[in-house]
mmCIF file as gemmi writes it, N, C-alpha and C atoms, coordinates in Angstrom:
data_model
loop_
_atom_site.group_PDB
_atom_site.id
_atom_site.type_symbol
_atom_site.label_atom_id
_atom_site.label_alt_id
_atom_site.label_comp_id
_atom_site.label_asym_id
_atom_site.label_entity_id
_atom_site.label_seq_id
_atom_site.pdbx_PDB_ins_code
_atom_site.Cartn_x
_atom_site.Cartn_y
_atom_site.Cartn_z
_atom_site.occupancy
_atom_site.B_iso_or_equiv
_atom_site.pdbx_formal_charge
_atom_site.auth_seq_id
_atom_site.auth_asym_id
_atom_site.pdbx_PDB_model_num
ATOM 1 N N . UNK Axp A 1 ? -15.424 -57.586 -12.433 1 0 ? 1 A 1
ATOM 2 C CA . UNK Axp A 1 ? -16.59 -59.072 -11.474 1 0 ? 1 A 1
ATOM 3 C C . UNK Axp A 1 ? -16.397 -58.912 -10.195 1 0 ? 1 A 1
ATOM 4 N N . UNK Axp A 2 ? -16.823 -59.288 -9.475 1 0 ? 2 A 1
ATOM 5 C CA . UNK Axp A 2 ? -16.621 -59.779 -8.063 1 0 ? 2 A 1
ATOM 6 C C . UNK Axp A 2 ? -16.067 -61.17 -7.522 1 0 ? 2 A 1
ATOM 7 N N . UNK Axp A 3 ? -15.448 -60.911 -6.712 1 0 ? 3 A 1
ATOM 8 C CA . UNK Axp A 3 ? -15.033 -62.707 -6.211 1 0 ? 3 A 1
ATOM 9 C C . UNK Axp A 3 ? -15.749 -63.721 -6.451 1 0 ? 3 A 1
ATOM 10 N N . UNK Axp A 4 ? -17.129 -63.54 -5.637 1 0 ? 4 A 1
ATOM 11 C CA . UNK Axp A 4 ? -18.243 -64.387 -5.871 1 0 ? 4 A 1
ATOM 12 C C . UNK Axp A 4 ? -18.812 -64.949 -7.159 1 0 ? 4 A 1
ATOM 13 N N . UNK Axp A 5 ? -18.779 -64.191 -8.024 1 0 ? 5 A 1
ATOM 14 C CA . UNK Axp A 5 ? -19.316 -64.311 -9.681 1 0 ? 5 A 1
ATOM 15 C C . UNK Axp A 5 ? -18.123 -65.077 -9.853 1 0 ? 5 A 1
ATOM 16 N N . UNK Axp A 6 ? -16.816 -64.918 -10.008 1 0 ? 6 A 1
ATOM 17 C CA . UNK Axp A 6 ? -15.896 -65.711 -10.501 1 0 ? 6 A 1
ATOM 18 C C . UNK Axp A 6 ? -15.446 -67.209 -9.832 1 0 ? 6 A 1
ATOM 19 N N . UNK Axp A 7 ? -15.887 -67.182 -8.339 1 0 ? 7 A 1
ATOM 20 C CA . UNK Axp A 7 ? -15.793 -68.812 -7.601 1 0 ? 7 A 1
ATOM 21 C C . UNK Axp A 7 ? -16.7 -69.084 -8.417 1 0 ? 7 A 1
ATOM 22 N N . UNK Axp A 8 ? -18.159 -68.664 -8.527 1 0 ? 8 A 1
ATOM 23 C CA . UNK Axp A 8 ? -19.165 -69.475 -9.072 1 0 ? 8 A 1
ATOM 24 C C . UNK Axp A 8 ? -18.795 -69.959 -10.534 1 0 ? 8 A 1
ATOM 25 N N . UNK Axp A 9 ? -18.203 -69.134 -11.421 1 0 ? 9 A 1
ATOM 26 C CA . UNK Axp A 9 ? -17.994 -69.56 -12.821 1 0 ? 9 A 1
ATOM 27 C C . UNK Axp A 9 ? -17.004 -70.43 -12.701 1 0 ? 9 A 1
ATOM 28 N N . UNK Axp A 10 ? -15.92 -70.474 -11.832 1 0 ? 10 A 1
ATOM 29 C CA . UNK Axp A 10 ? -14.919 -71.254 -11.763 1 0 ? 10 A 1
ATOM 30 C C . UNK Axp A 10 ? -15.377 -73.012 -11.243 1 0 ? 10 A 1
ATOM 31 N N . UNK Axp A 11 ? -16.594 -72.57 -10.542 1 0 ? 11 A 1
ATOM 32 C CA . UNK Axp A 11 ? -17.293 -74.018 -9.915 1 0 ? 11 A 1
ATOM 33 C C . UNK Axp A 11 ? -17.715 -74.636 -11.105 1 0 ? 11 A 1
ATOM 34 N N . UNK Axp A 12 ? -18.763 -73.891 -11.856 1 0 ? 12 A 1
ATOM 35 C CA . UNK Axp A 12 ? -19.29 -74.294 -13.118 1 0 ? 12 A 1
ATOM 36 C C . UNK Axp A 12 ? -18.302 -75.281 -13.898 1 0 ? 12 A 1
ATOM 37 N N . UNK Axp A 13 ? -17.114 -74.187 -14.158 1 0 ? 13 A 1
ATOM 38 C CA . UNK Axp A 13 ? -16.52 -75.018 -15.014 1 0 ? 13 A 1
ATOM 39 C C . UNK Axp A 13 ? -15.628 -76.132 -15.043 1 0 ? 13 A 1
ATOM 40 N N . UNK Axp A 14 ? -15.342 -75.957 -13.378 1 0 ? 14 A 1
ATOM 41 C CA . UNK Axp A 14 ? -14.499 -77.366 -13.011 1 0 ? 14 A 1
ATOM 42 C C . UNK Axp A 14 ? -15.669 -78.521 -13.504 1 0 ? 14 A 1
ATOM 43 N N . UNK Axp A 15 ? -16.691 -78.796 -12.896 1 0 ? 15 A 1
ATOM 44 C CA . UNK Axp A 15 ? -18.013 -79.468 -13.338 1 0 ? 15 A 1
ATOM 45 C C . UNK Axp A 15 ? -17.821 -80.11 -14.603 1 0 ? 15 A 1
ATOM 46 N N . UNK Axp A 16 ? -17.944 -78.594 -15.729 1 0 ? 16 A 1
ATOM 47 C CA . UNK Axp A 16 ? -18.117 -79.24 -16.957 1 0 ? 16 A 1
ATOM 48 C C . UNK Axp A 16 ? -16.722 -79.816 -17.551 1 0 ? 16 A 1
ATOM 49 N N . UNK Axp A 17 ? -15.7 -79.266 -16.93 1 0 ? 17 A 1
ATOM 50 C CA . UNK Axp A 17 ? -14.725 -80.301 -17.605 1 0 ? 17 A 1
ATOM 51 C C . UNK Axp A 17 ? -14.824 -81.655 -16.894 1 0 ? 17 A 1
ATOM 52 N N . UNK Axp A 18 ? -15.124 -81.97 -15.629 1 0 ? 18 A 1
ATOM 53 C CA . UNK Axp A 18 ? -14.853 -83.766 -15.11 1 0 ? 18 A 1
ATOM 54 C C . UNK Axp A 18 ? -15.955 -83.949 -15.565 1 0 ? 18 A 1
ATOM 55 N N . UNK Axp A 19 ? -17.097 -83.577 -15.987 1 0 ? 19 A 1
ATOM 56 C CA . UNK Axp A 19 ? -18.102 -84.5 -16.743 1 0 ? 19 A 1
ATOM 57 C C . UNK Axp A 19 ? -17.737 -84.517 -18.268 1 0 ? 19 A 1
ATOM 58 N N . UNK Axp A 20 ? -17.038 -83.427 -19.079 1 0 ? 20 A 1
ATOM 59 C CA . UNK Axp A 20 ? -16.393 -83.695 -20.315 1 0 ? 20 A 1
ATOM 60 C C . UNK Axp A 20 ? -15.426 -84.706 -20.618 1 0 ? 20 A 1
ATOM 61 N N . UNK Axp A 21 ? -14.272 -84.668 -19.263 1 0 ? 21 A 1
ATOM 62 C CA . UNK Axp A 21 ? -13.217 -85.252 -19.332 1 0 ? 21 A 1
ATOM 63 C C . UNK Axp A 21 ? -13.767 -86.928 -19.087 1 0 ? 21 A 1
ATOM 64 N N . UNK Axp A 22 ? -15.191 -87.244 -18.234 1 0 ? 22 A 1
ATOM 65 C CA . UNK Axp A 22 ? -15.353 -88.676 -18.157 1 0 ? 22 A 1
ATOM 66 C C . UNK Axp A 22 ? -15.706 -89.114 -19.365 1 0 ? 22 A 1
ATOM 67 N N . UNK Axp A 23 ? -16.761 -88.311 -19.846 1 0 ? 23 A 1
ATOM 68 C CA . UNK Axp A 23 ? -17.338 -88.89 -21.218 1 0 ? 23 A 1
ATOM 69 C C . UNK Axp A 23 ? -16.465 -88.844 -22.285 1 0 ? 23 A 1
ATOM 70 N N . UNK Axp A 24 ? -15.552 -88.163 -22.217 1 0 ? 24 A 1
ATOM 71 C CA . UNK Axp A 24 ? -14.085 -88.497 -23.286 1 0 ? 24 A 1
ATOM 72 C C . UNK Axp A 24 ? -13.743 -89.705 -22.905 1 0 ? 24 A 1
ATOM 73 N N . UNK Axp A 25 ? -13.481 -90.222 -21.583 1 0 ? 25 A 1
ATOM 74 C CA . UNK Axp A 25 ? -12.764 -91.221 -21.306 1 0 ? 25 A 1
ATOM 75 C C . UNK Axp A 25 ? -13.348 -92.558 -21.679 1 0 ? 25 A 1
ATOM 76 N N . UNK Axp A 26 ? -14.927 -92.227 -21.584 1 0 ? 26 A 1
ATOM 77 C CA . UNK Axp A 26 ? -15.873 -93.52 -22.06 1 0 ? 26 A 1
ATOM 78 C C . UNK Axp A 26 ? -15.806 -93.59 -23.611 1 0 ? 26 A 1
ATOM 79 N N . UNK Axp A 27 ? -15.876 -92.615 -24.408 1 0 ? 27 A 1
ATOM 80 C CA . UNK Axp A 27 ? -16.302 -92.422 -25.571 1 0 ? 27 A 1
ATOM 81 C C . UNK Axp A 27 ? -14.809 -93.164 -25.904 1 0 ? 27 A 1
ATOM 82 N N . UNK Axp A 28 ? -13.572 -93.094 -25.698 1 0 ? 28 A 1
ATOM 83 C CA . UNK Axp A 28 ? -12.441 -93.453 -26.329 1 0 ? 28 A 1
ATOM 84 C C . UNK Axp A 28 ? -12.226 -94.883 -26.143 1 0 ? 28 A 1
ATOM 85 N N . UNK Axp A 29 ? -12.718 -95.283 -25.023 1 0 ? 29 A 1
ATOM 86 C CA . UNK Axp A 29 ? -12.718 -96.879 -24.46 1 0 ? 29 A 1
ATOM 87 C C . UNK Axp A 29 ? -13.83 -97.5 -25.214 1 0 ? 29 A 1
ATOM 88 N N . UNK Axp A 30 ? -14.641 -97.101 -25.88 1 0 ? 30 A 1
ATOM 89 C CA . UNK Axp A 30 ? -15.854 -97.85 -26.394 1 0 ? 30 A 1
ATOM 90 C C . UNK Axp A 30 ? -15.463 -97.63 -27.919 1 0 ? 30 A 1
ATOM 91 N N . UNK Axp A 31 ? -14.536 -96.812 -28.299 1 0 ? 31 A 1
ATOM 92 C CA . UNK Axp A 31 ? -14.067 -97.087 -29.754 1 0 ? 31 A 1
ATOM 93 C C . UNK Axp A 31 ? -13.166 -98.403 -29.703 1 0 ? 31 A 1
ATOM 94 N N . UNK Axp A 32 ? -13.582 -99.272 -31.135 1 0 ? 32 A 1
ATOM 95 C CA . UNK Axp A 32 ? -12.661 -100.503 -31.579 1 0 ? 32 A 1
ATOM 96 C C . UNK Axp A 32 ? -11.231 -99.941 -32.064 1 0 ? 32 A 1
ATOM 97 N N . UNK Axp A 33 ? -10.778 -100.722 -32.179 1 0 ? 33 A 1
ATOM 98 C CA . UNK Axp A 33 ? -9.135 -100.568 -32.308 1 0 ? 33 A 1
ATOM 99 C C . UNK Axp A 33 ? -9.197 -100.584 -33.758 1 0 ? 33 A 1
ATOM 100 N N . UNK Axp A 34 ? -8.081 -100.546 -34.453 1 0 ? 34 A 1
ATOM 101 C CA . UNK Axp A 34 ? -7.6 -100.542 -36.253 1 0 ? 34 A 1
ATOM 102 C C . UNK Axp A 34 ? -7.367 -101.87 -36.477 1 0 ? 34 A 1
ATOM 103 N N . UNK Axp A 35 ? -6.974 -102.633 -35.545 1 0 ? 35 A 1
ATOM 104 C CA . UNK Axp A 35 ? -6.49 -103.914 -35.831 1 0 ? 35 A 1
ATOM 105 C C . UNK Axp A 35 ? -7.529 -105.264 -35.945 1 0 ? 35 A 1
ATOM 106 N N . UNK Axp A 36 ? -8.27 -105.067 -37.121 1 0 ? 36 A 1
ATOM 107 C CA . UNK Axp A 36 ? -8.662 -105.945 -37.423 1 0 ? 36 A 1
ATOM 108 C C . UNK Axp A 36 ? -8.871 -106.582 -38.914 1 0 ? 36 A 1
ATOM 109 N N . UNK Axp A 37 ? -7.689 -106.231 -39.215 1 0 ? 37 A 1
ATOM 110 C CA . UNK Axp A 37 ? -7.089 -106.941 -40.64 1 0 ? 37 A 1
ATOM 111 C C . UNK Axp A 37 ? -7.09 -108.563 -40.734 1 0 ? 37 A 1
ATOM 112 N N . UNK Axp A 38 ? -6.914 -109.373 -39.529 1 0 ? 38 A 1
ATOM 113 C CA . UNK Axp A 38 ? -6.816 -110.854 -39.534 1 0 ? 38 A 1
ATOM 114 C C . UNK Axp A 38 ? -8.31 -111.028 -39.9 1 0 ? 38 A 1
ATOM 115 N N . UNK Axp A 39 ? -9.142 -110.351 -39.73 1 0 ? 39 A 1
ATOM 116 C CA . UNK Axp A 39 ? -10.967 -110.965 -39.877 1 0 ? 39 A 1
ATOM 117 C C . UNK Axp A 39 ? -11.056 -110.874 -41.014 1 0 ? 39 A 1
ATOM 118 N N . UNK Axp A 40 ? -10.573 -109.294 -41.64 1 0 ? 40 A 1
ATOM 119 C CA . UNK Axp A 40 ? -11.234 -109.497 -43.27 1 0 ? 40 A 1
ATOM 120 C C . UNK Axp A 40 ? -10.811 -110.404 -44.142 1 0 ? 40 A 1
ATOM 121 N N . UNK Axp A 41 ? -9.297 -110.566 -43.766 1 0 ? 41 A 1
ATOM 122 C CA . UNK Axp A 41 ? -8.957 -111.684 -44.717 1 0 ? 41 A 1
ATOM 123 C C . UNK Axp A 41 ? -9.456 -113.196 -44.358 1 0 ? 41 A 1
ATOM 124 N N . UNK Axp A 42 ? -9.894 -113.423 -42.989 1 0 ? 42 A 1
ATOM 125 C CA . UNK Axp A 42 ? -10.637 -115.019 -42.996 1 0 ? 42 A 1
ATOM 126 C C . UNK Axp A 42 ? -12.053 -114.721 -43.288 1 0 ? 42 A 1
ATOM 127 N N . UNK Axp A 43 ? -12.764 -114.032 -43.383 1 0 ? 43 A 1
ATOM 128 C CA . UNK Axp A 43 ? -13.904 -113.255 -43.829 1 0 ? 43 A 1
ATOM 129 C C . UNK Axp A 43 ? -14.925 -113.916 -42.682 1 0 ? 43 A 1
ATOM 130 N N . UNK Axp A 44 ? -14.385 -113.696 -41.388 1 0 ? 44 A 1
ATOM 131 C CA . UNK Axp A 44 ? -14.936 -113.955 -39.979 1 0 ? 44 A 1
ATOM 132 C C . UNK Axp A 44 ? -15.331 -112.108 -39.931 1 0 ? 44 A 1
ATOM 133 N N . UNK Axp A 45 ? -16.61 -112.413 -39.157 1 0 ? 45 A 1
ATOM 134 C CA . UNK Axp A 45 ? -17.844 -111.391 -39.327 1 0 ? 45 A 1
ATOM 135 C C . UNK Axp A 45 ? -18.595 -110.703 -40.427 1 0 ? 45 A 1
ATOM 136 N N . UNK Axp A 46 ? -18.523 -111.411 -41.3 1 0 ? 46 A 1
ATOM 137 C CA . UNK Axp A 46 ? -18.923 -110.715 -42.422 1 0 ? 46 A 1
ATOM 138 C C . UNK Axp A 46 ? -20.38 -110.902 -42.385 1 0 ? 46 A 1
ATOM 139 N N . UNK Axp A 47 ? -21.696 -110.157 -42.866 1 0 ? 47 A 1
ATOM 140 C CA . UNK Axp A 47 ? -22.749 -109.845 -42.804 1 0 ? 47 A 1
ATOM 141 C C . UNK Axp A 47 ? -22.953 -109.902 -44.424 1 0 ? 47 A 1
ATOM 142 N N . UNK Axp A 48 ? -24.794 -109.937 -44.556 1 0 ? 48 A 1
ATOM 143 C CA . UNK Axp A 48 ? -24.795 -110.105 -45.756 1 0 ? 48 A 1
ATOM 144 C C . UNK Axp A 48 ? -25.509 -108.702 -46.192 1 0 ? 48 A 1
ATOM 145 N N . UNK Axp A 49 ? -26.288 -107.849 -45.389 1 0 ? 49 A 1
ATOM 146 C CA . UNK Axp A 49 ? -26.962 -106.85 -45.714 1 0 ? 49 A 1
ATOM 147 C C . UNK Axp A 49 ? -26.2 -105.758 -45.645 1 0 ? 49 A 1
ATOM 148 N N . UNK Axp A 50 ? -26.575 -104.551 -46.361 1 0 ? 50 A 1
ATOM 149 C CA . UNK Axp A 50 ? -26.105 -103.492 -46.345 1 0 ? 50 A 1
ATOM 150 C C . UNK Axp A 50 ? -26.26 -102.83 -44.987 1 0 ? 50 A 1
ATOM 151 N N . UNK Axp A 51 ? -27.227 -102.559 -44.226 1 0 ? 51 A 1
ATOM 152 C CA . UNK Axp A 51 ? -27.522 -102.385 -42.642 1 0 ? 51 A 1
ATOM 153 C C . UNK Axp A 51 ? -26.836 -102.976 -42.301 1 0 ? 51 A 1
ATOM 154 N N . UNK Axp A 52 ? -26.502 -104.06 -42.071 1 0 ? 52 A 1
ATOM 155 C CA . UNK Axp A 52 ? -25.664 -105.298 -40.894 1 0 ? 52 A 1
ATOM 156 C C . UNK Axp A 52 ? -24.147 -104.431 -41.073 1 0 ? 52 A 1
ATOM 157 N N . UNK Axp A 53 ? -23.547 -104.354 -42.282 1 0 ? 53 A 1
ATOM 158 C CA . UNK Axp A 53 ? -22.428 -103.898 -42.681 1 0 ? 53 A 1
ATOM 159 C C . UNK Axp A 53 ? -21.99 -102.604 -41.746 1 0 ? 53 A 1
ATOM 160 N N . UNK Axp A 54 ? -23.304 -101.715 -42.393 1 0 ? 54 A 1
ATOM 161 C CA . UNK Axp A 54 ? -22.584 -100.219 -41.876 1 0 ? 54 A 1
ATOM 162 C C . UNK Axp A 54 ? -23.658 -100.066 -40.56 1 0 ? 54 A 1
ATOM 163 N N . UNK Axp A 55 ? -23.852 -100.757 -39.842 1 0 ? 55 A 1
ATOM 164 C CA . UNK Axp A 55 ? -24.809 -100.571 -38.588 1 0 ? 55 A 1
ATOM 165 C C . UNK Axp A 55 ? -23.644 -100.386 -37.386 1 0 ? 55 A 1
ATOM 166 N N . UNK Axp A 56 ? -22.497 -101.006 -37.591 1 0 ? 56 A 1
ATOM 167 C CA . UNK Axp A 56 ? -21.411 -100.458 -36.585 1 0 ? 56 A 1
ATOM 168 C C . UNK Axp A 56 ? -20.744 -99.236 -36.808 1 0 ? 56 A 1
ATOM 169 N N . UNK Axp A 57 ? -20.503 -99.016 -38.271 1 0 ? 57 A 1
ATOM 170 C CA . UNK Axp A 57 ? -19.975 -97.924 -38.553 1 0 ? 57 A 1
ATOM 171 C C . UNK Axp A 57 ? -20.852 -96.548 -37.95 1 0 ? 57 A 1
ATOM 172 N N . UNK Axp A 58 ? -21.951 -96.757 -38.083 1 0 ? 58 A 1
ATOM 173 C CA . UNK Axp A 58 ? -22.847 -95.517 -37.544 1 0 ? 58 A 1
ATOM 174 C C . UNK Axp A 58 ? -22.121 -95.249 -36.135 1 0 ? 58 A 1
ATOM 175 N N . UNK Axp A 59 ? -22.257 -96.418 -35.361 1 0 ? 59 A 1
ATOM 176 C CA . UNK Axp A 59 ? -22.092 -95.972 -34.09 1 0 ? 59 A 1
ATOM 177 C C . UNK Axp A 59 ? -20.549 -95.548 -33.883 1 0 ? 59 A 1
ATOM 178 N N . UNK Axp A 60 ? -19.368 -96.017 -34.706 1 0 ? 60 A 1
ATOM 179 C CA . UNK Axp A 60 ? -18.195 -95.612 -34.693 1 0 ? 60 A 1
ATOM 180 C C . UNK Axp A 60 ? -18.094 -94.166 -35.039 1 0 ? 60 A 1
ATOM 181 N N . UNK Axp A 61 ? -18.772 -93.899 -35.87 1 0 ? 61 A 1
ATOM 182 C CA . UNK Axp A 61 ? -19.063 -92.691 -36.234 1 0 ? 61 A 1
ATOM 183 C C . UNK Axp A 61 ? -19.717 -91.129 -35.506 1 0 ? 61 A 1
ATOM 184 N N . UNK Axp A 62 ? -20.457 -92.117 -34.57 1 0 ? 62 A 1
ATOM 185 C CA . UNK Axp A 62 ? -21.391 -90.893 -33.497 1 0 ? 62 A 1
ATOM 186 C C . UNK Axp A 62 ? -20.36 -90.759 -32.613 1 0 ? 62 A 1
ATOM 187 N N . UNK Axp A 63 ? -19.793 -92.011 -31.908 1 0 ? 63 A 1
ATOM 188 C CA . UNK Axp A 63 ? -18.663 -92.097 -31.118 1 0 ? 63 A 1
ATOM 189 C C . UNK Axp A 63 ? -17.067 -90.868 -31.371 1 0 ? 63 A 1
ATOM 190 N N . UNK Axp A 64 ? -16.703 -91.124 -32.308 1 0 ? 64 A 1
ATOM 191 C CA . UNK Axp A 64 ? -15.87 -89.995 -32.955 1 0 ? 64 A 1
ATOM 192 C C . UNK Axp A 64 ? -16.261 -88.595 -33.039 1 0 ? 64 A 1
ATOM 193 N N . UNK Axp A 65 ? -17.555 -88.554 -33.476 1 0 ? 65 A 1
ATOM 194 C CA . UNK Axp A 65 ? -18.312 -87.036 -33.342 1 0 ? 65 A 1
ATOM 195 C C . UNK Axp A 65 ? -18.18 -86.293 -31.665 1 0 ? 65 A 1
ATOM 196 N N . UNK Axp A 66 ? -18.616 -87.352 -30.696 1 0 ? 66 A 1
ATOM 197 C CA . UNK Axp A 66 ? -18.514 -87.239 -29.456 1 0 ? 66 A 1
ATOM 198 C C . UNK Axp A 66 ? -17.478 -86.697 -28.918 1 0 ? 66 A 1
ATOM 199 N N . UNK Axp A 67 ? -16.886 -87.622 -29.32 1 0 ? 67 A 1
ATOM 200 C CA . UNK Axp A 67 ? -15.105 -87.722 -28.721 1 0 ? 67 A 1
ATOM 201 C C . UNK Axp A 67 ? -14.661 -85.981 -29.542 1 0 ? 67 A 1
ATOM 202 N N . UNK Axp A 68 ? -14.862 -85.946 -30.494 1 0 ? 68 A 1
ATOM 203 C CA . UNK Axp A 68 ? -14.183 -84.179 -30.736 1 0 ? 68 A 1
ATOM 204 C C . UNK Axp A 68 ? -14.862 -83.423 -30.313 1 0 ? 68 A 1
ATOM 205 N N . UNK Axp A 69 ? -16.114 -83.22 -29.831 1 0 ? 69 A 1
ATOM 206 C CA . UNK Axp A 69 ? -17.075 -82.332 -29.184 1 0 ? 69 A 1
ATOM 207 C C . UNK Axp A 69 ? -16.609 -82.267 -27.921 1 0 ? 69 A 1
ATOM 208 N N . UNK Axp A 70 ? -16.264 -83.413 -26.988 1 0 ? 70 A 1
ATOM 209 C CA . UNK Axp A 70 ? -16.074 -83.354 -25.541 1 0 ? 70 A 1
ATOM 210 C C . UNK Axp A 70 ? -14.731 -82.952 -25.435 1 0 ? 70 A 1
ATOM 211 N N . UNK Axp A 71 ? -13.774 -83.113 -26.589 1 0 ? 71 A 1
ATOM 212 C CA . UNK Axp A 71 ? -12.339 -82.654 -26.3 1 0 ? 71 A 1
ATOM 213 C C . UNK Axp A 71 ? -12.52 -81.275 -26.493 1 0 ? 71 A 1
ATOM 214 N N . UNK Axp A 72 ? -13.282 -80.541 -27.222 1 0 ? 72 A 1
ATOM 215 C CA . UNK Axp A 72 ? -13.439 -79.051 -27.729 1 0 ? 72 A 1
ATOM 216 C C . UNK Axp A 72 ? -13.903 -78.405 -26.649 1 0 ? 72 A 1
ATOM 217 N N . UNK Axp A 73 ? -14.822 -79.002 -26.078 1 0 ? 73 A 1
ATOM 218 C CA . UNK Axp A 73 ? -15.538 -78.675 -24.695 1 0 ? 73 A 1
ATOM 219 C C . UNK Axp A 73 ? -14.537 -78.707 -23.658 1 0 ? 73 A 1
ATOM 220 N N . UNK Axp A 74 ? -13.844 -79.482 -23.601 1 0 ? 74 A 1
ATOM 221 C CA . UNK Axp A 74 ? -12.782 -79.798 -22.403 1 0 ? 74 A 1
ATOM 222 C C . UNK Axp A 74 ? -11.582 -78.581 -22.622 1 0 ? 74 A 1
ATOM 223 N N . UNK Axp A 75 ? -10.844 -78.762 -23.656 1 0 ? 75 A 1
ATOM 224 C CA . UNK Axp A 75 ? -10.088 -77.74 -24.296 1 0 ? 75 A 1
ATOM 225 C C . UNK Axp A 75 ? -10.667 -75.857 -23.659 1 0 ? 75 A 1
ATOM 226 N N . UNK Axp A 76 ? -11.779 -75.709 -24.312 1 0 ? 76 A 1
ATOM 227 C CA . UNK Axp A 76 ? -12.4 -74.316 -23.856 1 0 ? 76 A 1
ATOM 228 C C . UNK Axp A 76 ? -12.316 -73.99 -22.64 1 0 ? 76 A 1
ATOM 229 N N . UNK Axp A 77 ? -13.177 -75.003 -21.74 1 0 ? 77 A 1
ATOM 230 C CA . UNK Axp A 77 ? -13.6 -75.038 -20.212 1 0 ? 77 A 1
ATOM 231 C C . UNK Axp A 77 ? -12.002 -74.514 -19.762 1 0 ? 77 A 1
ATOM 232 N N . UNK Axp A 78 ? -10.829 -75.564 -19.958 1 0 ? 78 A 1
ATOM 233 C CA . UNK Axp A 78 ? -9.714 -75.29 -19.485 1 0 ? 78 A 1
ATOM 234 C C . UNK Axp A 78 ? -9.138 -74.121 -19.217 1 0 ? 78 A 1
ATOM 235 N N . UNK Axp A 79 ? -9.14 -73.392 -21.139 1 0 ? 79 A 1
ATOM 236 C CA . UNK Axp A 79 ? -8.441 -71.888 -21.466 1 0 ? 79 A 1
ATOM 237 C C . UNK Axp A 79 ? -9.525 -71.027 -20.464 1 0 ? 79 A 1
ATOM 238 N N . UNK Axp A 80 ? -10.75 -71.029 -20.442 1 0 ? 80 A 1
ATOM 239 C CA . UNK Axp A 80 ? -11.181 -69.998 -19.569 1 0 ? 80 A 1
ATOM 240 C C . UNK Axp A 80 ? -11.296 -70.232 -17.898 1 0 ? 80 A 1
ATOM 241 N N . UNK Axp A 81 ? -11.188 -71.529 -17.767 1 0 ? 81 A 1
ATOM 242 C CA . UNK Axp A 81 ? -10.662 -71.654 -16.063 1 0 ? 81 A 1
ATOM 243 C C . UNK Axp A 81 ? -9.239 -71.02 -15.858 1 0 ? 81 A 1
ATOM 244 N N . UNK Axp A 82 ? -8.395 -70.659 -17.008 1 0 ? 82 A 1
ATOM 245 C CA . UNK Axp A 82 ? -7.201 -70.404 -16.69 1 0 ? 82 A 1
ATOM 246 C C . UNK Axp A 82 ? -7.198 -68.832 -16.624 1 0 ? 82 A 1
ATOM 247 N N . UNK Axp A 83 ? -8.008 -68.314 -17.503 1 0 ? 83 A 1
ATOM 248 C CA . UNK Axp A 83 ? -8.032 -66.911 -18.036 1 0 ? 83 A 1
ATOM 249 C C . UNK Axp A 83 ? -8.816 -66.055 -16.271 1 0 ? 83 A 1
ATOM 250 N N . UNK Axp A 84 ? -10.094 -67.27 -15.889 1 0 ? 84 A 1
ATOM 251 C CA . UNK Axp A 84 ? -10.527 -66.798 -14.757 1 0 ? 84 A 1
ATOM 252 C C . UNK Axp A 84 ? -9.519 -67.132 -13.424 1 0 ? 84 A 1
ATOM 253 N N . UNK Axp A 85 ? -8.55 -67.233 -13.731 1 0 ? 85 A 1
ATOM 254 C CA . UNK Axp A 85 ? -7.558 -67.739 -12.595 1 0 ? 85 A 1
ATOM 255 C C . UNK Axp A 85 ? -6.727 -66.485 -12.628 1 0 ? 85 A 1
ATOM 256 N N . UNK Axp A 86 ? -6.63 -65.673 -13.739 1 0 ? 86 A 1
ATOM 257 C CA . UNK Axp A 86 ? -5.628 -64.557 -13.526 1 0 ? 86 A 1
ATOM 258 C C . UNK Axp A 86 ? -6.598 -63.474 -13.16 1 0 ? 86 A 1
ATOM 259 N N . UNK Axp A 87 ? -7.867 -63.186 -13.229 1 0 ? 87 A 1
ATOM 260 C CA . UNK Axp A 87 ? -8.453 -62.382 -13.105 1 0 ? 87 A 1
ATOM 261 C C . UNK Axp A 87 ? -8.121 -62.093 -11.395 1 0 ? 87 A 1
């Protein structure tokens, strides 16, 4: 491969890594903590409907899924960036 092609690929990989790392930080910060035990004991925040109970779980599951996807994209881009650096 020519030097210009490698340079363009490295720039594209750097942009992808920056975007995926920023979204990864955002997704991790938006996820709630696991220390919600005291509210379960007192009954605070209990809702009556099935939809109300599972509304936050769907959002949490989507955030977990996007966290895994962004982490995988970041890992693959990092490996490809390293390999292109060896060429």
